[in-house]
N, C-alpha and C positions, 0 to 999 in steps of 0.2 A: 503494499500499500504507500503512495506517496502522499506525504504529508501536505506538501505544498504545492500540489500539482497547479501548474499555470498562475501561481501568484507571482507578482513581480517583486523581486528583492533586489535593492539598491544597495550596494556596501562601497563606502568610499574607501580608497586606498587598497582595493582588491586584487592588484597586479601581484602582490607578494605578502609574505608574513602572515599575520593573524587575519588580516582582511580577506586574503585569497582563502585561507583554512575556513573562514565563516562563509564566505560566498560557495564554495566547494559544496559544503555540507547542505546548503539550501538547494543548490541546482542538483546533487543527488537525491535528494528529496522530491524532484519534481518543478520547483521553481525555476521561473525565467530568471537568470542572473544578469544584473546590470553592473557592468565594472566602470568605475569612475576611478581614474587615476592621471597623474601628471606623467607617468612614465609610459610613452607609448609602447614600445617595444616589448616591455614586460606584460602589458595590458593584452596586446596581440597574442603572446605567448601563452598566457594563461586562458585566453578566450579558445584558443586552438586545443589546448589540453583538455578543457572541459568538454568541448564540441566532439573530439574524438571520442569520447566516453559517452556521447548520447545526450548531453546537456545542451540547453538553450541559453545563449548567451548574447548580449548586446554590449558593444564596447563604446564607450565617449572616453576620448583621452583629452589631454590638456585641462582636465579639471582641477583647478586649485580651489580648494573649500575656503580658503581665506580671503576668496575674492567673490563678493556677491554677483558681479557680472557673470563671471565663469560659471557660478552655480546655476544662476538664472539660464545661461545659454545650454547647459548640459541637461537642466531640466526640461527645457523646450525639446530638445532632441529626443528624450525618453518619451515624453507625452505625445509627440508626433507618430512614434514608432507603434506604441502601445495605447496610447490614450489614457493612462492611468500609472499610478506609481504605487 
């Protein structure tokens, strides 16, 4: 049973470390994982790893959560893709 099937899960800093571990668990449980990170290459690598395992992932790079404009632009991208967060 997938606990989070088709739920949208956004994790900031999810290209590596704790953020990646958290996002991975949600994706394994059926969530659509949203990767927000400033590290483009690592974010793409993480997305590839998760999709190769059958996960659903959407990557938004160059997101600096210290910058409101950056967060607003990233939010718009997710809402355009899925209509919700």
